[in-house]
C-alpha positions as CSV (number, residue, x, y, z in Angstrom):
1,X,0.0,0.0,0.0
2,X,1.5,3.4,-1.0
3,X,2.5,5.5,2.3
4,X,0.6,8.4,1.8
5,X,-1.5,10.4,4.5
6,X,-5.3,11.4,4.2
7,X,-6.9,13.8,7.1
8,X,-10.5,12.8,8.1
9,X,-12.5,16.1,9.7
10,X,-15.8,14.4,9.5
11,X,-16.8,10.8,8.3
12,X,-20.8,10.3,7.2
13,X,-22.2,6.7,7.8
14,X,-25.1,5.6,6.4
15,X,-27.3,3.9,8.5
16,X,-27.2,0.7,5.8
17,X,-23.1,0.8,6.1
18,X,-23.5,0.7,9.9
19,X,-25.7,-2.2,9.4
20,X,-23.3,-3.8,7.0
21,X,-20.3,-3.8,9.1
22,X,-22.1,-4.5,11.7
23,X,-23.5,-7.7,10.5
24,X,-21.0,-8.6,8.2
25,X,-17.7,-7.6,10.2
26,X,-18.7,-7.0,13.9
27,X,-17.9,-3.4,13.7
28,X,-19.8,-0.8,15.1
29,X,-20.2,3.0,13.5
30,X,-18.4,4.6,16.5
31,X,-15.5,2.2,16.0
32,X,-14.4,3.1,12.8
33,X,-15.3,6.7,13.6
34,X,-12.8,6.8,16.3
35,X,-10.1,5.2,14.0
36,X,-10.3,7.5,11.3
37,X,-11.6,11.3,12.4
38,X,-8.9,13.8,13.1
39,X,-6.5,11.0,13.1
40,X,-2.9,12.6,12.2
41,X,-1.0,10.7,10.0
42,X,-3.6,7.9,8.4
43,X,-1.9,5.6,6.2
44,X,-3.7,5.2,2.9
45,X,-3.9,4.3,-1.3
46,X,-6.2,5.4,-3.8
47,X,-8.1,2.9,-5.5
48,X,-10.4,2.7,-8.5
49,X,-13.8,0.3,-8.2
50,X,-15.6,-0.4,-11.6
51,X,-18.9,0.3,-10.1
52,X,-18.6,2.8,-7.4
53,X,-15.1,5.0,-8.6
54,X,-12.6,6.1,-6.7
55,X,-12.1,5.7,-3.1
56,X,-9.5,5.8,-0.5
57,X,-8.5,2.6,1.4
58,X,-7.1,3.3,4.7
59,X,-4.5,0.8,7.2
60,X,-5.8,1.2,10.8
61,X,-6.2,-0.8,13.9
62,X,-9.5,-1.7,15.7
63,X,-9.2,-4.0,19.2
64,X,-5.5,-4.0,18.5
65,X,-5.7,-5.6,14.9
66,X,-4.8,-4.8,11.8
67,X,-7.9,-3.3,9.8
68,X,-9.2,-1.5,6.3
69,X,-11.5,1.3,6.2
70,X,-13.2,2.1,2.8
71,X,-13.5,6.2,2.2
72,X,-15.9,7.9,-0.9
73,X,-14.6,11.7,-1.4
74,X,-17.9,13.7,-1.1
75,X,-17.8,17.2,-2.5
76,X,-16.3,19.0,0.3
77,X,-14.3,21.5,-1.3
78,X,-11.6,21.4,1.5
79,X,-11.3,17.7,0.7
80,X,-12.0,16.2,4.6
81,X,-15.4,15.0,4.8
82,X,-16.0,11.2,3.8
83,X,-17.8,8.8,3.5
84,X,-17.9,5.4,4.6
85,X,-18.1,2.8,2.3
86,X,-16.6,-0.2,4.7
87,X,-14.4,-1.4,7.2
88,X,-13.1,-5.3,8.0
89,X,-10.4,-7.1,10.0
90,X,-7.2,-8.0,7.5
91,X,-6.2,-11.1,10.3
92,X,-8.9,-13.2,9.4
């Protein structure tokens, strides 16, 4: 994964996405928000999904375990407001 840093000032999490990460990955929206909002030095790489477009794949630790958080940019002119696409552990 490329070594870049992203800043997340606001993380929008839809009800549907919160339900998905809860049921599929046993993560809460609050855990994910705490791992990325206003956290300096988050490492990420850009990825392009054919159906969903450009997104940032962010490396974090949740409950002491490695995880990835998928963020989609918004129309925010500053670029620090993101929409959560998914979050999941990578060590399973």
